[in-house]
Backbone as a chain_set.jsonl record, in Angstrom:
{"seq": "MAKNIKLGTRYVLIVFVMFLCYKVTSADYILKLKDIDSTLLSVVTGAVFGALTLIVKNHFETKVDND", "coords": {"N": [[-12.772, -8.192, -21.906], [-10.991, -9.544, -20.175], [-9.193, -7.528, -19.761], [-10.62, -5.737, -18.16], [-10.886, -7.217, -15.815], [-8.212, -7.461, -15.025], [-7.554, -4.744, -14.626], [-9.368, -4.159, -12.582], [-8.388, -5.829, -10.564], [-5.921, -4.629, -10.129], [-6.756, -2.16, -9.068], [-8.072, -3.004, -6.74], [-5.91, -4.031, -5.306], [-4.423, -1.664, -4.947], [-6.215, -0.186, -3.354], [-6.298, -1.843, -1.099], [-3.633, -1.659, -0.123], [-3.607, 1.058, 0.409], [-5.444, 1.076, 2.487], [-3.945, -0.344, 4.384], [-1.919, 1.573, 4.79], [-3.44, 3.567, 5.985], [-4.226, 2.258, 8.363], [-1.733, 1.83, 9.582], [-0.848, 4.399, 10.038], [-2.66, 5.331, 11.852], [-3.643, 6.826, 14.943], [-3.823, 5.188, 17.253], [-2.316, 2.888, 16.598], [0.203, 4.001, 16.126], [0.846, 5.044, 18.661], [0.971, 2.653, 20.08], [3.191, 1.378, 18.875], [5.134, 3.276, 19.352], [5.653, 3.101, 22.048], [7.029, 0.72, 22.129], [9.354, 0.808, 20.328], [11.019, 3.412, 18.658], [12.392, 3.17, 16.28], [11.285, 0.927, 15.098], [8.765, 1.913, 14.5], [9.318, 3.804, 12.456], [10.348, 2.095, 10.501], [8.185, 0.381, 9.91], [6.143, 2.166, 9.016], [7.494, 3.348, 6.884], [7.953, 1.137, 5.218], [5.351, 0.387, 4.451], [4.391, 2.675, 3.117], [6.343, 2.797, 1.149], [5.809, 0.451, -0.27], [3.257, 1.099, -1.25], [3.95, 3.225, -2.927], [5.553, 1.924, -4.874], [3.662, 0.156, -5.992], [1.684, 1.895, -7.054], [3.288, 3.362, -8.825], [4.098, 1.32, -10.599], [1.595, 0.675, -11.586], [0.85, 2.92, -13.118], [2.875, 2.984, -14.993], [2.814, 0.692, -16.529], [1.048, -1.127, -19.069], [-2.114, -2.59, -19.463], [-2.652, -5.64, -21.002], [-4.816, -7.255, -23.421], [-4.718, -9.977, -23.283]], "CA": [[-13.228, -8.668, -20.616], [-9.822, -9.83, -19.34], [-8.589, -6.247, -19.405], [-11.374, -5.187, -17.043], [-10.551, -7.989, -14.62], [-6.859, -7.082, -14.625], [-7.619, -3.393, -14.069], [-10.061, -4.26, -11.297], [-7.454, -6.418, -9.617], [-4.937, -3.586, -9.787], [-7.377, -1.171, -8.18], [-8.306, -3.641, -5.447], [-4.611, -4.069, -4.648], [-4.083, -0.302, -4.525], [-7.091, 0.174, -2.235], [-5.866, -2.614, 0.064], [-2.403, -1.077, 0.419], [-3.989, 2.345, 0.996], [-6.046, 0.753, 3.778], [-2.836, -0.625, 5.296], [-1.297, 2.845, 5.135], [-4.33, 4.232, 6.935], [-4.159, 1.574, 9.654], [-0.41, 2.012, 10.178], [-0.68, 5.78, 10.471], [-3.684, 5.715, 12.823], [-3.045, 7.26, 16.216], [-3.71, 4.059, 18.189], [-1.207, 2.025, 16.186], [1.46, 4.734, 16.323], [1.128, 5.085, 20.099], [1.346, 1.303, 20.505], [4.553, 1.113, 18.424], [6.061, 4.249, 19.941], [6.059, 2.582, 23.355], [7.971, -0.386, 21.943], [10.623, 1.294, 19.784], [10.775, 4.414, 17.621], [12.958, 2.667, 15.024], [10.278, 0.028, 14.54], [7.71, 2.755, 13.94], [9.758, 4.359, 11.172], [10.499, 0.995, 9.537], [6.86, -0.104, 9.512], [5.46, 3.165, 8.195], [8.257, 3.507, 5.636], [7.741, -0.028, 4.372], [4.004, 0.401, 3.884], [4.304, 3.748, 2.122], [7.202, 2.404, 0.036], [5.06, -0.522, -1.068], [2.213, 1.836, -1.966], [4.61, 3.979, -3.989], [5.938, 0.997, -5.943], [2.467, -0.374, -6.656], [1.078, 2.957, -7.867], [4.224, 3.653, -9.919], [3.979, 0.23, -11.554], [0.262, 0.752, -12.191], [0.799, 3.964, -14.133], [3.915, 2.804, -16.012], [2.578, -0.481, -17.357], [-0.215, -1.16, -19.8], [-2.806, -3.87, -19.343], [-2.919, -6.279, -22.301], [-6.088, -7.963, -23.511], [-4.48, -11.423, -23.243]], "C": [[-12.048, -8.911, -19.67], [-9.147, -8.54, -18.898], [-9.292, -5.629, -18.209], [-11.069, -5.91, -15.742], [-9.17, -7.61, -14.11], [-6.835, -5.687, -14.026], [-8.303, -3.401, -12.704], [-9.164, -4.821, -10.213], [-6.4, -5.407, -9.188], [-5.529, -2.583, -8.799], [-7.689, -1.754, -6.812], [-7.007, -3.701, -4.654], [-4.2, -2.682, -4.14], [-4.925, 0.121, -3.33], [-6.684, -0.579, -0.975], [-4.604, -2.021, 0.693], [-2.684, 0.306, 1.002], [-4.653, 2.134, 2.363], [-4.963, 0.42, 4.8], [-2.116, 0.645, 5.72], [-2.128, 3.598, 6.164], [-4.221, 3.593, 8.322], [-2.825, 1.805, 10.354], [-0.229, 3.439, 10.688], [-1.794, 6.241, 11.416], [-3.022, 5.974, 14.17], [-2.858, 6.099, 17.186], [-2.502, 3.179, 17.859], [0.13, 2.715, 16.42], [1.821, 4.79, 17.8], [1.549, 3.716, 20.619], [2.793, 1.004, 20.102], [5.563, 2.068, 19.056], [6.529, 3.789, 21.316], [7.088, 1.473, 23.219], [9.332, 0.14, 21.498], [10.328, 2.283, 18.662], [11.346, 3.979, 16.276], [11.963, 1.739, 14.337], [9.151, 0.817, 13.887], [8.112, 3.306, 12.58], [9.922, 3.277, 10.111], [9.142, 0.542, 9.027], [6.158, 0.906, 8.618], [6.194, 3.37, 6.872], [8.036, 2.347, 4.691], [6.379, -0.008, 3.707], [3.874, 1.49, 2.827], [5.218, 3.471, 0.924], [6.517, 1.402, -0.874], [3.958, 0.166, -1.868], [2.807, 2.615, -3.134], [4.98, 3.076, -5.163], [4.734, 0.461, -6.709], [1.831, 0.674, -7.552], [1.974, 3.308, -9.045], [4.126, 2.587, -11.004], [2.637, 0.284, -12.282], [0.218, 1.773, -13.322], [1.852, 3.808, -15.22], [3.642, 1.632, -16.929], [1.192, -0.417, -17.98], [-0.828, -2.541, -19.66], [-3.107, -4.398, -20.734], [-4.27, -6.974, -22.261], [-5.938, -9.472, -23.427], [-4.997, -12.02, -21.955]], "O": [[-12.1, -8.529, -18.501], [-8.597, -8.462, -17.8], [-8.641, -5.059, -17.334], [-11.001, -5.286, -14.683], [-8.971, -7.455, -12.905], [-6.164, -5.462, -13.019], [-7.859, -2.721, -11.779], [-9.176, -4.347, -9.077], [-6.035, -5.343, -8.014], [-4.886, -2.206, -7.819], [-7.578, -1.047, -5.811], [-7.008, -3.447, -3.45], [-3.688, -2.551, -3.028], [-4.406, 0.723, -2.39], [-6.72, -0.009, 0.116], [-4.522, -1.898, 1.915], [-2.06, 0.69, 1.991], [-4.446, 2.923, 3.285], [-5.044, 0.847, 5.952], [-1.74, 0.784, 6.884], [-1.59, 4.193, 7.097], [-4.135, 4.294, 9.33], [-2.781, 1.96, 11.575], [0.477, 3.657, 11.673], [-1.864, 7.425, 11.746], [-1.975, 5.407, 14.485], [-1.839, 6.029, 17.872], [-1.758, 2.777, 18.754], [1.087, 2.08, 16.864], [2.984, 4.602, 18.157], [2.397, 3.628, 21.507], [3.546, 0.438, 20.895], [6.719, 1.701, 19.269], [7.666, 4.052, 21.708], [7.931, 1.3, 24.099], [10.336, -0.048, 22.185], [9.479, 2.021, 17.81], [10.832, 4.383, 15.233], [11.823, 1.774, 13.114], [8.644, 0.427, 12.836], [7.314, 3.274, 11.644], [9.659, 3.527, 8.935], [8.972, 0.34, 7.824], [5.631, 0.538, 7.568], [5.551, 3.548, 5.838], [7.94, 2.547, 3.48], [6.256, -0.346, 2.529], [3.31, 1.255, 1.759], [4.901, 3.868, -0.197], [6.625, 1.486, -2.097], [3.751, -0.154, -3.038], [2.221, 2.655, -4.215], [4.743, 3.429, -6.319], [4.78, 0.328, -7.932], [1.474, 0.376, -8.691], [1.479, 3.529, -10.15], [4.076, 2.909, -12.192], [2.562, -0.031, -13.47], [-0.383, 1.52, -14.366], [1.74, 4.436, -16.273], [4.198, 1.583, -18.026], [0.292, 0.258, -17.48], [-0.124, -3.548, -19.733], [-3.729, -3.716, -21.549], [-4.803, -7.248, -21.186], [-6.938, -10.188, -23.492], [-4.884, -13.228, -21.746]]}, "num_chains": 1, "name": "protein.A"}
């Protein structure tokens, strides 16, 4: 039972970060940030996709225990 909760939590976290990636790469958000500064746009999108990469990498490299 605990294993299912831990796996569910992992998938909810992955879906949430994927939603953030979608929102950051939407056209409205990019146009809003592009007017401010192009460096800020690259930092924000890079940070969100970097976080998604780390979370997915950690998800597939670690095993969920039954504890």
